C-alpha positions as CSV (number, residue, x, y, z in Angstrom):
1,X,-65.4,57.9,-22.0
2,X,-64.6,55.4,-24.8
3,X,-61.1,56.9,-25.2
4,X,-60.3,56.6,-21.4
5,X,-61.5,52.9,-21.3
6,X,-59.3,52.1,-24.3
7,X,-56.2,53.6,-22.7
8,X,-56.8,51.7,-19.5
9,X,-57.2,48.4,-21.4
10,X,-53.9,48.9,-23.2
11,X,-52.1,49.7,-19.9
12,X,-53.5,46.5,-18.4
13,X,-52.3,44.4,-21.3
14,X,-48.8,46.0,-21.1
15,X,-48.5,45.5,-17.4
16,X,-49.6,41.8,-17.7
17,X,-47.1,41.2,-20.5
18,X,-44.1,42.7,-18.8
19,X,-44.9,41.1,-15.4
20,X,-44.3,37.6,-17.0
21,X,-41.2,38.0,-19.3
22,X,-41.7,34.9,-21.5
23,X,-39.3,36.3,-24.1
24,X,-36.2,35.8,-21.9
25,X,-37.0,32.8,-19.7
26,X,-37.1,29.9,-22.3
27,X,-33.5,30.4,-23.3
28,X,-32.1,30.6,-19.7
29,X,-34.4,27.8,-18.6
30,X,-33.2,25.5,-21.3
31,X,-29.5,26.2,-20.5
32,X,-30.3,25.6,-16.8
33,X,-32.1,22.3,-17.5
34,X,-29.2,21.2,-19.6
35,X,-26.7,22.1,-16.9
36,X,-28.7,20.3,-14.3
37,X,-28.9,17.2,-16.6
38,X,-25.1,17.3,-16.9
39,X,-24.7,17.7,-13.2
40,X,-26.9,14.6,-12.6
41,X,-24.8,12.6,-15.1
42,X,-21.6,13.7,-13.2
43,X,-23.2,12.7,-9.9
44,X,-24.1,9.3,-11.2
45,X,-20.6,8.7,-12.7
46,X,-18.9,10.0,-9.6
47,X,-21.0,7.6,-7.4
48,X,-20.1,4.7,-9.7
49,X,-16.4,5.6,-9.5
50,X,-16.6,5.9,-5.7
51,X,-18.4,2.5,-5.4
52,X,-15.7,0.9,-7.6
53,X,-12.9,2.5,-5.6
54,X,-14.5,1.2,-2.4
55,X,-14.7,-2.3,-3.9
56,X,-11.1,-2.2,-5.1
57,X,-9.9,-0.9,-1.8
58,X,-11.7,-3.8,-0.1
59,X,-10.1,-6.2,-2.5
60,X,-6.7,-4.6,-2.0
61,X,-7.0,-5.0,1.8
62,X,-8.0,-8.6,1.4
63,X,-5.1,-9.4,-1.0
64,X,-2.6,-7.6,1.3
65,X,-3.8,-9.7,4.2
66,X,-3.6,-12.8,2.2
67,X,0.0,-12.0,1.0
68,X,1.0,-11.4,4.6
69,X,-0.3,-14.8,5.5
70,X,1.6,-16.3,2.5
71,X,4.7,-14.5,3.7
72,X,4.3,-16.0,7.1
73,X,3.7,-19.5,5.6
74,X,6.8,-19.1,3.3
75,X,8.9,-18.0,6.3
76,X,7.7,-21.0,8.3
77,X,8.4,-23.4,5.5
78,X,11.8,-21.9,4.9
79,X,12.6,-22.4,8.5
80,X,11.3,-26.0,8.4
81,X,13.4,-26.7,5.3
82,X,16.5,-25.4,7.0
83,X,15.7,-27.6,10.1
84,X,15.3,-30.6,7.8
85,X,18.6,-29.8,6.0
86,X,20.4,-29.7,9.4
87,X,18.8,-33.0,10.4
88,X,19.7,-34.5,7.0
89,X,23.3,-33.4,7.4
90,X,23.4,-35.0,10.9
91,X,22.0,-38.2,9.5
92,X,24.6,-38.2,6.8
93,X,27.3,-38.0,9.5
94,X,25.7,-40.8,11.4
95,X,25.5,-43.0,8.3
96,X,29.1,-42.3,7.6
97,X,30.1,-43.2,11.1
98,X,28.1,-46.4,10.9
99,X,29.7,-47.3,7.6
100,X,33.1,-46.6,9.0
101,X,32.3,-48.8,12.0
102,X,31.0,-51.5,9.7
103,X,34.3,-51.4,7.7
104,X,36.3,-51.6,10.9
105,X,34.4,-54.6,12.3
106,X,34.3,-56.4,9.0
107,X,38.1,-56.0,8.8
108,X,38.5,-57.4,12.3
109,X,36.2,-60.3,11.5
110,X,38.2,-61.0,8.3
111,X,41.4,-60.9,10.3
112,X,40.0,-63.2,13.0
113,X,38.7,-65.6,10.3
114,X,42.1,-65.6,8.6
115,X,43.8,-66.4,11.9
116,X,41.4,-69.2,12.6
117,X,41.9,-70.6,9.1
118,X,45.7,-70.6,9.7
119,X,45.2,-72.5,13.0
120,X,42.9,-75.0,11.3
121,X,45.3,-75.4,8.4
122,X,48.2,-75.9,10.9
123,X,46.3,-78.6,12.8
124,X,45.3,-80.3,9.6
125,X,48.8,-80.3,8.3
126,X,50.2,-81.6,11.6
127,X,47.8,-84.5,11.4
128,X,46.2,-86.5,14.2
129,X,49.5,-88.1,15.3
130,X,51.1,-84.7,16.0
131,X,48.0,-83.7,17.9
132,X,48.3,-86.8,20.0
133,X,52.0,-86.2,20.3
134,X,51.3,-82.7,21.8
135,X,48.8,-84.3,24.2
136,X,51.0,-87.2,25.3
137,X,54.2,-85.1,25.5
138,X,52.8,-83.6,28.6
139,X,54.8,-84.2,31.8
140,X,51.9,-85.1,33.9
141,X,48.2,-85.9,33.7
142,X,47.5,-82.3,34.7
143,X,49.5,-81.0,31.8
144,X,47.7,-83.4,29.5
145,X,44.3,-82.0,30.6
146,X,45.7,-78.4,30.4
147,X,46.9,-79.0,26.8
148,X,43.6,-80.5,25.7
149,X,41.7,-77.7,27.4
150,X,43.9,-75.1,25.8
151,X,43.3,-76.5,22.3
152,X,39.6,-76.8,23.0
153,X,39.4,-73.2,24.3
154,X,41.2,-71.8,21.2
155,X,38.7,-73.5,19.0
156,X,35.7,-72.3,21.1
157,X,37.2,-68.7,21.2
158,X,37.5,-68.7,17.4
159,X,33.9,-69.8,17.0
160,X,32.7,-67.2,19.6
161,X,34.6,-64.4,18.0
162,X,33.3,-65.3,14.6
163,X,29.8,-65.4,15.9
164,X,30.3,-62.1,17.7
165,X,31.7,-60.3,14.7
166,X,29.0,-61.7,12.5
167,X,26.3,-60.4,15.0
168,X,28.1,-57.0,15.2
169,X,28.3,-56.8,11.4
170,X,24.6,-57.5,11.1
171,X,23.8,-55.0,13.8
172,X,25.9,-52.2,12.2
173,X,24.5,-53.1,8.7
174,X,20.9,-52.9,10.1
175,X,21.8,-49.6,11.8
176,X,23.3,-48.1,8.7
177,X,20.3,-49.3,6.7
178,X,17.9,-47.7,9.2
179,X,19.9,-44.4,9.1
180,X,19.9,-44.3,5.3
181,X,16.1,-44.9,5.4
182,X,15.8,-42.0,7.8
183,X,18.0,-39.9,5.6
184,X,15.8,-40.7,2.6
185,X,12.7,-39.8,4.6
186,X,14.2,-36.5,5.6
187,X,15.1,-35.8,1.9
188,X,11.5,-36.7,0.9
189,X,10.1,-34.4,3.7
190,X,12.5,-31.6,2.6
191,X,11.4,-32.0,-1.1
192,X,7.7,-31.9,0.0
193,X,8.3,-28.7,2.1
194,X,10.2,-27.1,-0.8
195,X,7.4,-28.0,-3.2
196,X,4.9,-26.4,-0.8
197,X,7.1,-23.3,-0.5
198,X,7.4,-23.1,-4.3
199,X,3.7,-23.5,-4.7
200,X,3.1,-20.7,-2.1
201,X,5.7,-18.5,-3.8
202,X,3.9,-19.0,-7.2
203,X,0.6,-18.0,-5.4
204,X,2.4,-15.1,-3.7
205,X,3.7,-13.8,-7.1
206,X,0.2,-14.2,-8.7
207,X,-1.4,-12.3,-5.8
208,X,1.3,-9.6,-6.0
209,X,0.6,-9.3,-9.7
210,X,-3.1,-9.1,-9.0
211,X,-2.5,-6.5,-6.3
212,X,-0.4,-4.4,-8.8
213,X,-3.4,-4.6,-11.3
214,X,-5.8,-3.5,-8.6
215,X,-3.5,-0.6,-7.6
216,X,-3.4,0.5,-11.3
217,X,-7.2,0.3,-11.5
218,X,-7.5,2.3,-8.2
219,X,-5.2,5.0,-9.7
220,X,-7.2,5.2,-12.9
221,X,-10.5,5.4,-11.0
222,X,-9.2,7.9,-8.5
223,X,-8.2,10.0,-11.5
224,X,-11.7,9.6,-13.0
225,X,-13.2,10.5,-9.7
226,X,-11.2,13.7,-9.6
227,X,-12.3,14.5,-13.1
228,X,-16.0,13.9,-12.2
229,X,-15.6,16.0,-9.1
230,X,-14.1,18.8,-11.1
231,X,-16.9,18.4,-13.7
232,X,-19.5,18.5,-11.0
233,X,-18.0,21.6,-9.5
234,X,-18.0,23.2,-13.0
235,X,-21.7,22.3,-13.5
236,X,-22.6,23.6,-10.1
237,X,-20.8,26.9,-10.9
238,X,-22.6,27.1,-14.3
239,X,-26.0,26.4,-12.6
240,X,-25.3,29.1,-10.0
241,X,-24.4,31.6,-12.7
242,X,-27.4,30.7,-14.8
243,X,-29.7,31.0,-11.8
244,X,-28.1,34.3,-11.0
245,X,-28.5,35.5,-14.6
246,X,-32.2,34.4,-14.5
247,X,-32.8,36.3,-11.2
248,X,-31.2,39.4,-12.6
249,X,-33.2,39.1,-15.8
250,X,-36.4,38.6,-13.8
251,X,-35.5,41.6,-11.7
252,X,-34.9,43.7,-14.8
253,X,-38.2,42.5,-16.3
254,X,-40.0,43.3,-13.0
255,X,-38.5,46.8,-13.0
256,X,-39.5,47.3,-16.6
257,X,-43.0,46.1,-15.9
258,X,-43.3,48.4,-12.9
259,X,-42.0,51.3,-15.0
260,X,-44.4,50.5,-17.8
261,X,-47.2,50.2,-15.2
262,X,-46.3,53.6,-13.8
263,X,-46.2,55.1,-17.3
264,X,-49.5,53.5,-18.3
265,X,-51.1,54.8,-15.1
266,X,-49.7,58.3,-15.7
267,X,-51.0,58.1,-19.4
268,X,-54.4,57.0,-18.1
269,X,-54.5,59.9,-15.6
270,X,-53.4,62.3,-18.3
271,X,-56.1,61.0,-20.6
272,X,-58.7,61.2,-17.9
273,X,-57.6,64.8,-17.1
274,X,-57.7,65.7,-20.8
275,X,-61.2,64.2,-21.2
276,X,-62.4,66.1,-18.1
277,X,-60.9,69.3,-19.4
278,X,-62.6,68.7,-22.7
279,X,-66.0,68.1,-21.1
280,X,-65.4,71.2,-18.8
281,X,-64.6,73.2,-21.9
282,X,-67.7,72.0,-23.6
283,X,-69.8,72.9,-20.6
284,X,-68.2,76.3,-20.3
285,X,-68.8,76.9,-24.0
286,X,-72.5,75.9,-23.5
287,X,-72.8,78.1,-20.5
288,X,-71.1,80.9,-22.4
289,X,-73.5,80.6,-25.2
290,X,-76.4,80.6,-22.7
291,X,-74.9,83.7,-21.1
292,X,-74.4,85.4,-24.4
293,X,-78.0,84.7,-25.3
294,X,-79.1,86.0,-21.9
295,X,-76.9,89.1,-22.3
296,X,-78.2,89.8,-25.7
297,X,-81.6,89.7,-24.2
298,X,-81.0,91.1,-20.7
299,X,-77.4,92.7,-20.8
300,X,-75.8,90.4,-18.3
301,X,-71.9,89.5,-18.3
302,X,-69.8,86.2,-18.5
303,X,-67.0,84.4,-16.3
304,X,-63.9,82.0,-16.8
305,X,-62.5,78.8,-15.1
306,X,-58.7,77.6,-14.7
307,X,-57.1,74.3,-13.7
308,X,-53.4,73.7,-12.3
309,X,-51.4,70.5,-13.2
310,X,-49.5,68.2,-10.7
311,X,-45.7,67.2,-10.8
312,X,-44.3,63.8,-9.9
313,X,-41.4,63.1,-7.4
314,X,-38.1,61.0,-7.7
315,X,-36.1,58.6,-5.5
316,X,-32.3,57.6,-5.5
317,X,-30.7,54.2,-4.9
318,X,-28.6,53.2,-1.8
319,X,-25.0,51.7,-2.1
320,X,-24.3,48.0,-1.4
321,X,-22.3,46.9,1.7
322,X,-18.6,45.6,1.4
323,X,-17.1,42.3,2.9
324,X,-13.5,41.6,4.0
325,X,-11.7,38.2,4.5
326,X,-9.6,37.3,7.5
327,X,-5.8,37.1,7.1
328,X,-4.1,33.6,7.0
329,X,-1.9,32.2,9.9
330,X,1.4,30.3,9.6
331,X,1.7,26.7,11.1
332,X,4.4,25.9,13.7
333,X,6.9,23.0,13.6
334,X,9.1,21.1,16.0
335,X,12.4,19.2,15.2
336,X,13.3,15.7,16.4
337,X,16.3,15.0,18.7
338,X,19.0,12.2,18.6
339,X,22.5,11.2,19.5
340,X,25.9,10.5,17.8
341,X,28.7,8.0,18.2
342,X,32.0,7.0,16.6
343,X,29.9,5.5,13.8
344,X,28.1,8.1,11.6
345,X,28.7,10.9,9.2
346,X,32.1,12.5,8.5
347,X,33.1,15.8,7.0
348,X,32.7,16.1,3.2
349,X,29.7,13.8,3.0
350,X,31.5,10.7,4.1
351,X,30.2,8.0,6.4
352,X,31.8,5.4,8.8
353,X,29.2,2.7,9.6
354,X,28.8,-0.7,11.2
355,X,28.2,-3.4,8.6
356,X,24.4,-4.3,9.1
357,X,24.7,-8.0,8.4
358,X,27.7,-9.5,10.3
359,X,27.3,-13.0,9.0
360,X,27.5,-12.1,5.3
361,X,29.0,-9.6,2.8
362,X,27.6,-11.3,-0.3
363,X,25.9,-8.6,-2.5
364,X,23.1,-10.2,-4.6
365,X,21.7,-6.9,-6.0
366,X,23.6,-3.6,-6.1
367,X,22.4,0.0,-5.9
368,X,21.0,1.6,-9.1
369,X,19.1,0.6,-12.3
370,X,18.2,-3.1,-12.7
371,X,16.8,-4.0,-16.1
372,X,15.9,-7.5,-15.0
373,X,13.5,-7.2,-12.0
374,X,13.8,-10.1,-9.6
375,X,10.0,-10.2,-9.0
376,X,6.9,-8.5,-10.5
377,X,5.8,-5.3,-8.8
378,X,9.2,-3.9,-7.7
379,X,10.9,-0.8,-9.1
380,X,13.3,-0.8,-12.1
381,X,15.7,1.3,-9.9
382,X,17.1,-0.2,-6.7
383,X,17.4,2.3,-3.9
384,X,19.6,0.1,-1.7
385,X,21.8,-3.0,-1.7
386,X,20.7,-6.7,-1.2
387,X,22.9,-8.7,1.1
388,X,22.2,-12.4,0.7
389,X,22.3,-14.3,4.1
390,X,20.9,-17.3,5.9
391,X,17.3,-17.2,7.1
392,X,17.3,-15.9,10.7
393,X,20.7,-14.3,10.5
394,X,21.2,-11.2,12.8
395,X,20.7,-7.7,11.5
396,X,22.4,-4.8,13.5
397,X,22.1,-1.0,13.5
398,X,24.7,0.7,11.3
399,X,25.1,3.6,13.8
400,X,23.6,5.0,17.1
401,X,20.1,6.4,16.6
402,X,16.4,6.3,17.3
403,X,13.9,3.9,15.7
404,X,11.4,6.1,14.0
405,X,9.2,3.4,12.4
406,X,8.5,-0.3,12.4
407,X,6.0,-1.6,9.9
408,X,4.9,-4.2,7.4
409,X,4.9,-3.1,3.8
410,X,3.5,-5.1,0.9
411,X,6.7,-4.5,-1.1
412,X,9.4,-4.2,1.7
413,X,7.8,-6.7,4.1
414,X,8.8,-6.4,7.7
415,X,11.0,-3.2,7.8
416,X,12.3,-0.5,10.2
417,X,13.7,3.0,9.9
418,X,16.4,4.4,12.2
419,X,17.2,8.2,12.4
420,X,20.8,9.2,13.1
421,X,22.3,12.4,14.4
422,X,19.0,14.2,14.8
423,X,17.8,13.2,11.4
424,X,21.0,14.1,9.5
425,X,20.8,10.7,7.9
426,X,18.5,7.6,8.0
427,X,19.1,3.9,7.5
428,X,16.4,1.4,6.6
429,X,16.3,-2.5,6.8
430,X,13.8,-4.4,4.7
431,X,12.4,-8.0,4.2
432,X,13.1,-9.0,7.8
433,X,11.6,-12.2,9.1
434,X,10.9,-10.2,12.3
435,X,12.1,-7.1,14.1
436,X,12.8,-6.8,17.8
437,X,12.7,-3.0,18.3
438,X,9.9,-0.5,18.5
439,X,9.3,3.2,17.5
440,X,11.0,5.7,19.8
441,X,13.6,3.1,21.0
442,X,17.2,4.2,21.2
443,X,19.7,1.8,19.6
444,X,23.5,1.5,19.5
445,X,25.7,0.7,16.6
446,X,26.0,-3.1,16.3
447,X,22.9,-3.7,18.4
448,X,20.7,-6.5,17.0
449,X,17.4,-5.0,15.6
450,X,16.0,-7.9,13.7
451,X,16.6,-11.1,11.7
452,X,17.0,-11.9,8.0
453,X,13.9,-13.1,6.2
454,X,12.1,-13.0,2.8
455,X,8.9,-11.0,3.5
456,X,7.3,-8.7,0.9
457,X,8.4,-8.7,-2.7
458,X,11.3,-11.2,-2.3
459,X,12.8,-14.3,-3.9
460,X,14.8,-15.6,-1.0
461,X,16.3,-14.6,2.4
462,X,18.3,-11.4,2.3
463,X,18.6,-7.9,3.8
464,X,17.8,-4.8,1.7
465,X,19.9,-2.1,3.3
466,X,19.3,1.6,2.4
467,X,21.0,4.9,3.3
468,X,19.1,8.2,3.1
469,X,20.5,11.7,3.4
470,X,19.0,15.0,2.5
471,X,15.8,13.2,1.5
472,X,17.6,11.2,-1.2
473,X,18.7,7.5,-1.3
474,X,22.5,7.2,-1.9
475,X,24.7,4.2,-2.7
476,X,25.6,2.4,0.6
477,X,28.7,1.1,-1.2
478,X,29.8,4.5,-2.4
479,X,33.5,5.5,-2.4
480,X,33.0,7.9,0.5
481,X,31.4,5.2,2.7
482,X,33.4,2.7,4.8
483,X,32.4,0.0,7.3
484,X,33.6,-1.8,10.3
485,X,32.9,-5.5,9.7
């Protein structure tokens, strides 16, 4: 009995120990806790990066809106300055005309004055006797009065003409003075507007630089966000693998515990059976002794006893199911349509186009590298040509085509794209003061599509004209490209 109880106690201890595998869990649990800690850190840093990106995007939107307002203000001031310049030029012409008129009247006054002086001198030199002689040489009293009246009228005429010329001179001088004052006022107004425009341009450049800094910070934080996202995915994968390893380890420990339990139970049963057999053997021996004693005294016989063992059964595992993925599908696409005209592409990669800015052919910035950037924020490589022109000058389509896009861009300002010959080549027109076409509209070569301005990254009114073919910008002034002006 003591042996059986001891075996059962050892089996219980073994089952309890294997059912809770503390030897494997601490290592996996520590790794899992560390992975979850790293995951939490990545989540916090990712949230910080996302919050900063949202804040920067809000600041970027505000600055772009403000720059658009500055562009509008600069355009208005530029238009106002041009109006004042026109008015100033008109005043200059009026001042010149007044000065010419003043010179003419002054000259006439001087001539009249000289004539009067000659008459006065003549009358003085003749003396009073000659004067009386002229009067009394008259043939009649009527002639006498006529001669006297004639001399009196000449003197009165001289006085009136001198007074009239003097008044006219004063009037013209006052008019010229007033015109010069108005001209000076216009010059002062023009200077004030130009100062405002320069101040707004400085603010525009500062905001453009600030925007460039924000865009750089956005790029850096978006890169950080991607790294944090990737780190978070890696930690989630690590946690998943650790949890899977712990489940597998727990499953193995459970299977080992069950196996040990079955072995302990079998050992307990075998020990109990052995003990029973030993007791039975002892009883049989005692009975045999009793029978032998009885036989020795009475001549009786003896018997025997047998016991059969049991055999355990076995089971087999079942296979795991399989999973298949669906096959991918290909996307479909459609091609745009367009039209052609005498202006457009030619064999061998040549082009014959309408010059896009009829009022000017002055190139202020050619195609290609530009080591000295005109304004902060633009590229070191110019993908088009800049045509300097007056503010508000007409911009025309270089060939027949369809307007594909009209938009405001922080760098290009008001700009449009026109697709030609079913997308074989594209022309773009940047920095407009405004455009007068819309997406989907068909245009003809030479048709006005907008007006010259200075929106976006710009230092003055001009057209940035670009030519794109095969997805690449090419030089609009290349040797294989000709224009009708």
